[in-house]
C-alpha positions in Angstrom: 69.4 146.7 -84.8 65.9 147.5 -85.7 65.3 148.9 -89.2 63.3 152.2 -89.3 59.7 151.4 -89.9 57.2 154.0 -91.0 54.3 151.5 -90.4 54.1 152.6 -86.8 55.4 149.3 -85.4 56.3 149.8 -81.7 59.6 148.9 -80.0 60.6 148.0 -76.4 64.0 147.9 -74.8 64.6 146.4 -71.4 67.6 147.0 -69.2 68.0 144.6 -66.2 70.7 145.1 -63.6 71.4 145.1 -59.9 72.0 148.1 -57.7 73.4 148.0 -54.1 70.3 148.5 -51.9 72.4 151.0 -49.8 72.5 153.2 -53.0 68.8 152.8 -53.8 67.7 156.3 -53.0 70.6 158.0 -54.8 69.8 155.8 -57.8 66.2 156.7 -57.8 67.0 160.4 -57.8 69.3 159.9 -60.8 66.6 158.0 -62.6 63.9 160.7 -62.0 66.1 163.2 -63.8 67.0 160.6 -66.5 63.4 159.6 -67.2 62.3 163.3 -67.5 65.1 163.9 -70.0 64.4 160.8 -72.0 60.6 161.3 -72.2 61.2 164.9 -73.1 62.6 163.8 -76.4 59.1 162.6 -77.5 57.9 159.2 -78.5 59.6 157.5 -75.5 58.0 156.3 -72.3 60.1 154.9 -69.5 59.2 152.9 -66.3 61.1 151.1 -63.6 60.4 147.8 -61.8 62.1 146.2 -58.8 62.0 142.5 -58.1 59.9 141.5 -55.2 62.0 138.4 -54.6 65.4 140.1 -55.0 65.6 143.7 -53.7 68.1 145.7 -55.7 67.3 143.9 -59.0 65.8 146.4 -61.3 64.4 146.4 -64.8 63.9 149.6 -66.9 61.3 149.3 -69.6 61.7 151.8 -72.4 58.7 151.9 -74.7 59.0 153.6 -78.1 55.9 154.7 -80.0 57.5 153.6 -83.2 60.6 151.9 -84.5 61.6 155.3 -86.0 61.5 156.8 -82.5 63.9 154.1 -81.3 66.2 154.7 -84.3 66.2 158.5 -83.5 67.1 157.7 -79.8 70.0 155.5 -81.0 71.3 158.4 -83.1 71.1 160.6 -80.0 72.9 158.0 -78.0 75.9 158.2 -80.4 76.0 162.0 -80.6 74.5 163.6 -77.5 76.9 164.1 -74.6 74.0 164.1 -72.2 72.9 160.6 -73.4 76.4 159.3 -73.1 76.7 160.7 -69.5 73.4 159.0 -68.6 74.7 155.6 -69.8 78.0 156.0 -68.0 76.3 157.1 -64.8 73.8 154.3 -64.9 76.7 151.9 -65.3 78.3 153.4 -62.1 75.3 152.2 -60.2 75.1 148.7 -61.7 76.6 145.9 -59.7 77.8 143.8 -62.7 76.5 143.5 -66.2 73.5 145.4 -67.6 71.4 143.0 -69.6 69.8 144.7 -72.6 66.9 143.2 -74.7 65.4 144.9 -77.8 61.9 143.7 -78.7 59.4 144.5 -81.5 55.7 144.5 -81.0 54.0 141.5 -82.5 50.4 141.9 -83.8 48.4 139.0 -82.5 45.0 140.1 -83.8 44.6 141.7 -87.2 43.3 145.3 -87.1 39.5 145.6 -87.5 38.2 146.2 -91.0 37.6 149.8 -91.9 
């Protein structure tokens, strides 16, 4: 779990899973609605990628402007019935396990002097 960080550190979550290619269009309709809902919360940006080599293998990338935005999203996940329904419905599309990774932004170059 990330610790809330008021320093503006960014966070990223990836979800990787397979979806039966026969359900691809139904799945994309679901994600359009889901992404609109998630991004409407503020501080969250979501995108989707599909493997060129393995059709039906998807990766959602959820970018949080700050670790605090991530922490707020996790609170919503535990309390908001709409969020729970989204997780359950996504799971109904997944063929097998959903692999989740949580990452923190790493500063490679120091900020320029002021």
